[in-house]
C-alpha positions as CSV (number, residue, x, y, z in Angstrom):
1,M,88.5,211.5,-65.2
2,M,91.8,209.1,-65.4
3,P,93.7,208.2,-62.3
4,H,97.0,209.4,-62.2
5,S,99.9,207.4,-63.0
6,P,103.4,207.2,-61.0
7,Q,104.9,208.9,-64.6
8,S,102.3,211.6,-64.5
9,A,102.6,212.5,-60.4
10,A,106.3,212.0,-60.1
11,P,106.5,215.7,-62.5
12,S,104.7,216.9,-59.6
13,D,106.8,215.4,-56.7
14,R,109.9,216.2,-58.2
15,L,109.3,220.4,-58.4
16,S,107.4,219.8,-54.4
17,R,110.3,218.5,-53.5
18,A,112.9,220.8,-55.1
19,A,111.0,223.1,-53.4
20,L,111.0,222.0,-49.5
21,W,115.3,221.6,-50.6
22,V,114.6,225.3,-51.2
23,L,113.2,226.1,-48.2
24,V,116.0,224.3,-46.5
25,A,118.7,225.6,-48.0
26,F,116.8,229.3,-46.6
27,T,117.2,228.5,-43.8
28,G,120.8,226.6,-43.5
29,F,121.8,230.3,-44.7
30,T,119.8,232.0,-42.7
31,L,121.3,230.1,-39.3
32,A,124.6,230.2,-41.0
33,G,124.5,234.2,-41.3
34,Y,122.9,234.2,-37.4
35,A,125.1,232.2,-35.7
36,T,128.4,234.0,-37.3
37,F,128.0,237.7,-38.0
38,G,124.1,238.3,-35.5
39,L,125.5,236.7,-32.1
40,H,128.8,237.8,-33.3
41,P,129.2,241.5,-34.7
42,G,132.5,242.2,-34.0
43,L,133.9,239.9,-37.1
44,L,132.2,242.4,-38.7
45,A,134.5,244.6,-38.1
46,R,137.4,242.8,-39.3
47,V,135.2,242.0,-42.4
48,P,134.0,245.9,-43.3
49,Q,132.9,244.8,-46.7
50,V,130.4,242.7,-45.4
51,A,129.0,244.7,-42.5
52,G,126.2,246.3,-45.0
53,L,125.3,243.0,-46.6
54,Y,124.8,241.5,-43.8
55,G,122.9,244.3,-42.4
56,L,120.2,244.5,-45.2
57,A,120.4,241.0,-45.2
58,F,118.6,240.8,-40.8
59,R,116.2,243.1,-42.1
60,F,115.3,240.9,-45.2
61,F,115.9,237.6,-43.9
62,A,113.1,237.0,-41.7
63,V,110.5,238.0,-44.2
64,G,112.5,236.7,-47.0
65,H,111.6,233.2,-44.5
66,V,108.1,233.9,-44.6
67,L,107.9,234.4,-48.8
68,V,109.7,231.2,-49.4
69,A,107.9,229.4,-47.3
70,G,105.3,230.7,-48.2
71,A,105.8,229.8,-52.0
72,V,106.5,226.6,-51.2
73,L,103.5,225.7,-49.5
74,F,101.7,227.5,-53.0
75,V,103.8,225.5,-55.6
76,F,103.1,222.4,-53.4
77,L,99.3,223.3,-52.4
78,L,98.8,224.4,-56.3
79,R,100.4,220.8,-58.0
80,H,98.3,218.7,-55.6
81,A,95.3,220.3,-54.6
82,G,94.9,222.6,-57.6
83,A,92.8,224.7,-56.6
84,K,90.5,224.2,-53.7
85,W,93.4,225.9,-50.9
86,L,92.8,229.6,-51.8
87,A,89.3,229.4,-49.4
88,A,91.3,228.2,-46.3
89,F,93.5,230.3,-46.6
90,A,91.2,233.8,-47.0
91,V,89.5,232.5,-44.2
92,L,92.5,231.3,-41.8
93,Y,94.4,235.1,-43.1
94,G,91.2,236.2,-41.7
95,I,91.3,234.8,-38.2
96,S,94.8,235.0,-37.9
97,L,95.0,238.9,-38.6
98,T,91.6,239.2,-36.8
99,S,93.6,238.2,-33.6
100,E,96.6,239.7,-34.2
101,L,94.5,243.4,-34.4
102,L,93.5,242.4,-31.8
103,G,96.5,241.7,-29.8
104,T,98.4,244.5,-30.5
105,S,95.8,247.0,-29.8
106,M,94.1,245.6,-26.8
107,G,95.5,242.9,-25.7
108,I,93.6,240.0,-26.0
109,P,95.2,237.2,-26.8
110,F,98.4,236.6,-26.5
111,G,99.7,240.1,-23.8
112,E,100.4,243.1,-24.3
113,Y,103.0,242.9,-27.6
114,G,104.3,245.0,-31.2
115,Y,105.7,244.5,-33.8
116,T,109.0,246.4,-34.9
117,P,109.3,247.8,-38.2
118,L,111.7,245.0,-38.8
119,L,108.9,242.6,-40.6
120,G,108.5,245.4,-43.3
121,I,104.2,246.8,-44.9
122,K,101.8,246.4,-41.5
123,W,98.1,246.4,-42.1
124,F,96.6,248.8,-40.9
125,G,99.8,250.2,-39.0
126,L,99.8,246.8,-36.6
127,V,99.8,243.4,-38.0
128,P,102.8,243.1,-41.0
129,L,101.6,241.3,-44.1
130,V,103.3,238.2,-43.1
131,I,102.6,237.3,-40.1
132,P,99.0,235.4,-40.8
133,L,101.0,234.0,-43.3
134,S,102.8,232.5,-41.5
135,W,99.6,231.0,-39.5
136,F,98.7,229.5,-42.5
137,F,101.7,227.5,-43.4
138,M,101.4,226.0,-40.0
139,S,98.4,225.8,-39.5
140,L,98.2,223.4,-42.2
141,P,100.6,221.5,-41.6
142,S,99.4,221.2,-37.9
143,Y,96.1,220.2,-39.7
144,A,97.4,216.8,-41.8
145,L,100.3,215.7,-39.0
146,A,96.5,215.9,-37.2
147,L,94.3,213.9,-39.4
148,R,97.0,211.6,-40.0
149,A,96.6,210.4,-36.6
150,L,93.2,211.0,-36.2
151,P,91.2,210.2,-39.6
152,E,87.6,209.5,-38.7
153,P,84.7,211.3,-39.8
154,G,84.2,211.1,-35.9
155,Q,87.3,212.1,-35.0
156,T,87.3,215.7,-35.5
157,A,86.8,217.8,-32.4
158,R,89.8,215.4,-31.1
159,R,91.7,216.8,-34.6
160,V,91.1,220.3,-33.8
161,L,92.7,219.7,-30.1
162,L,95.2,218.3,-31.6
163,A,96.2,220.0,-34.1
164,S,96.1,223.2,-32.1
165,L,99.1,221.4,-29.7
166,I,101.3,220.8,-32.9
167,L,100.7,224.7,-33.6
168,V,101.8,225.8,-30.3
169,S,104.9,223.0,-30.4
170,W,106.3,226.1,-32.8
171,D,105.6,229.3,-30.5
172,L,108.1,227.8,-27.9
173,A,110.7,228.6,-30.5
174,L,109.7,231.3,-32.3
175,D,108.8,233.4,-29.6
176,P,111.3,233.0,-27.8
177,A,114.2,233.5,-31.4
178,M,111.9,236.3,-32.6
179,S,111.4,238.5,-29.0
180,Y,114.4,237.8,-27.3
181,A,117.3,236.8,-28.6
182,T,116.0,239.6,-31.4
183,K,113.6,241.9,-32.0
184,Y,111.3,241.3,-34.6
185,W,108.9,242.0,-32.3
186,E,108.5,243.1,-28.0
187,W,106.3,242.4,-24.7
188,G,104.4,245.2,-23.6
189,E,105.2,242.9,-20.3
190,V,107.9,241.1,-18.6
191,G,106.3,237.9,-19.0
192,P,108.6,234.2,-16.8
193,Y,109.5,232.5,-20.3
194,Y,112.1,235.1,-22.2
195,G,110.6,238.0,-21.7
196,M,106.8,236.6,-23.2
197,P,104.0,236.2,-21.0
198,L,102.3,232.5,-20.5
199,L,99.5,234.2,-21.4
200,N,100.6,234.3,-25.2
201,L,100.1,230.2,-25.2
202,V,96.7,230.3,-23.9
203,G,96.3,232.8,-26.9
204,W,98.3,231.1,-29.2
205,Y,96.2,227.8,-28.9
206,V,92.9,230.0,-28.3
207,T,93.8,231.0,-31.7
208,G,94.9,227.1,-33.5
209,L,91.4,226.1,-32.3
210,L,90.0,229.0,-34.3
211,L,91.9,228.0,-36.9
212,M,92.0,224.6,-37.2
213,G,88.3,224.2,-36.8
214,A,87.6,226.6,-39.4
215,L,89.7,224.1,-41.7
216,A,87.1,221.1,-40.1
217,A,84.6,223.2,-40.9
218,L,85.3,224.3,-44.3
219,R,85.7,220.1,-44.2
220,S,89.8,221.0,-45.8
221,E,89.7,217.0,-45.2
222,A,87.9,216.3,-48.5
223,W,92.3,217.7,-50.2
224,I,94.4,218.1,-47.6
225,R,93.8,214.1,-46.8
226,P,95.1,212.9,-50.4
227,L,98.1,215.5,-49.6
228,P,101.3,212.9,-48.7
229,H,101.7,214.4,-45.1
230,R,105.5,212.7,-45.2
231,W,106.0,216.3,-47.3
232,L,104.2,218.6,-44.7
233,G,105.4,216.9,-41.5
234,A,109.1,218.0,-43.5
235,Y,107.5,221.0,-44.9
236,Y,107.1,221.6,-40.4
237,L,109.8,220.7,-39.3
238,A,111.6,223.0,-42.0
239,N,109.6,225.8,-40.6
240,L,110.5,225.2,-37.2
241,A,114.8,225.1,-37.9
242,L,114.6,228.6,-37.9
243,P,113.5,229.2,-34.2
244,L,114.7,226.3,-32.9
245,G,118.4,226.3,-34.4
246,M,118.3,230.9,-33.6
247,S,117.6,229.2,-30.4
248,I,120.0,226.8,-30.0
249,A,123.2,229.3,-31.4
250,A,121.8,231.8,-29.0
251,G,122.5,229.0,-26.2
252,L,118.8,229.6,-25.2
253,W,117.9,225.6,-24.3
254,G,115.1,226.6,-22.3
255,A,113.6,227.6,-25.4
256,V,114.8,223.9,-27.2
257,A,113.2,221.5,-24.9
258,G,109.8,222.6,-23.9
259,T,109.5,223.0,-27.7
260,I,111.4,218.9,-28.1
261,L,108.7,218.9,-24.9
262,A,105.7,220.3,-26.6
263,L,106.0,218.0,-29.6
264,G,106.6,215.1,-27.7
265,V,103.7,215.2,-26.1
266,S,102.0,216.2,-28.6
267,Y,103.4,213.0,-30.1
268,G,101.8,210.9,-27.3
269,A,98.4,213.3,-27.0
270,A,98.3,211.6,-31.1
271,R,98.9,208.1,-30.0
272,L,96.4,208.2,-26.8
273,L,93.4,210.2,-28.9
274,A,93.9,206.9,-31.4
275,G,94.1,204.0,-28.8
276,R,91.0,205.5,-27.3
277,T,89.6,205.0,-30.6
278,M,91.1,201.6,-32.2
279,A,89.5,200.9,-28.3
280,T,86.0,202.5,-29.2
281,R,85.5,200.8,-32.2
282,L,86.1,197.1,-30.5
283,A,84.2,197.5,-27.9
284,E,81.7,198.8,-30.1
285,V,82.4,195.2,-32.4
286,R,81.7,192.7,-29.8
287,A,79.3,194.7,-28.6
């Protein structure tokens, strides 16, 4: 097979960038609506013709954001990886759905919680269909970023640990935005982090380990490695922007600080682990 020329690859790159900008625009529109009418419902009384439209938009925007983000990622993957990612999608969807079903029915591994009707149709009346999709579309860039930091074959275990940490960083903004500032899910117990029990973070990390371990077991590096990692990094940030922006608008500064701190720890861990690997290789060479 002949390699793609820059000219033949360019349309694919343009489409991927355009799709990413659609997600960015949708996120910006959603945040603008939340920061105005969502946080200041009195404004709706001044513009009554908008009230019904905003009520409909509020029910749709979280589900819509997941669907738009999923569609953008699927376009990107189809253009850059063909159908190679479909097995990983099926496995990760199944793992995350199982984890969520255990969580919503038994309180394991996240603590007791339940989804409100705002996120649409649910598996077995417990887990919205879109939730496992969101696990997949944030697990993939998390793993890709960890792969870029730790690319060597012998770094799989460290890569899985790092990728799971990157994934958890997202939740530090997501949970306050979606269960405290709004009510897309509700906790059955009161926890110290904007109502969230700390067990949830443990559950997120454990689930992340399972998801990243599955990507490693499926040898997904073969099709993830050639993907444009800058695009995936931008995609991660575009998805993070919604809950982080909502937290900023709602004044949840602890969530903002926690998210930034977790991202900083992830970056530091990546540098540390990469540095240790380099030092080990140099020691082997000298030996």
